C-alpha positions in Angstrom: 1.0 -2.6 -13.0 -2.5 -1.1 -13.0 -5.2 -2.7 -10.9 -8.2 -1.7 -8.8 -8.9 -2.8 -5.1 -12.5 -4.3 -5.3 -13.4 -4.5 -1.6 -11.8 -3.7 1.9 -8.3 -4.7 2.9 -8.0 -7.4 5.6 -5.3 -8.4 7.9 -3.5 -4.8 7.8 -0.2 -5.0 9.3 2.5 -2.1 10.0 6.1 -2.9 8.4 7.7 0.0 9.1 7.4 3.3 10.8 9.2 6.6 10.3 13.1 6.1 9.9 12.7 2.3 9.4 11.3 3.3 5.8 14.1 3.4 3.1 11.8 5.9 1.1 11.1 8.1 3.6 12.9 11.2 2.2 11.3 10.9 -1.1 7.7 10.4 0.5 8.4 13.5 2.6 9.3 15.4 -0.4 6.4 14.3 -2.7 3.7 14.3 0.0 4.7 16.2 2.9 5.9 15.6 6.5 3.8 13.2 8.5 4.3 10.2 10.6 4.7 7.7 7.7 4.2 4.0 8.1 4.6 1.2 5.3 2.0 -1.1 5.8 0.6 -4.5 4.1 -2.6 -6.2 3.8 -4.8 -8.8 1.8 -7.4 -7.7 -0.5 -9.2 -8.7 -3.9 -7.9 -6.8 -6.8 -9.1 -6.4 -10.5 -6.4 -6.5 -12.9 -6.1 -4.3 -16.0 -7.1 -7.4 -18.2 -10.1 -7.8 -16.0 -9.4 -10.9 -14.0 -9.8 -10.7 -10.2 -7.4 -12.1 -7.7 -6.6 -11.9 -4.0 -3.4 -10.1 -3.5 -1.0 -9.0 -0.9 -0.7 -5.2 -1.1 2.0 -2.7 0.3 1.3 0.9 0.6 2.5 4.1 2.6 0.4 6.0 4.8 0.7 8.9 6.7 -1.8 10.7 9.2 -3.5 13.8 7.5 -2.1 12.6 4.2 -3.7 9.1 3.5 -2.8 6.2 1.8 -0.4 6.4 -1.1 1.6 4.1 -3.7 -0.3 0.8 -3.4 1.6 -2.1 -5.1 0.9 -5.8 -5.5 3.8 -7.8 -3.7 2.3 -11.2 -4.7 -0.9 -13.2 -5.5 -2.5 -15.4 -2.9 -4.9 -17.6 -5.1 
């Protein structure tokens, strides 16, 4: 699903760290080694059809590498 994040992500929480992440080996192979975290937060997004909605987002993040692989888990409005 294609989407753009319209503004800042709020209510950011860490879901898992390092070995708690199921996709850790794939992330390290694709983006490099780092202290990977799976995180979630809430942000307004613009969908491919142009509608704007508030969604819960999940993504992976590591120091020095940045945020990768955003995905919409559910819509909140």
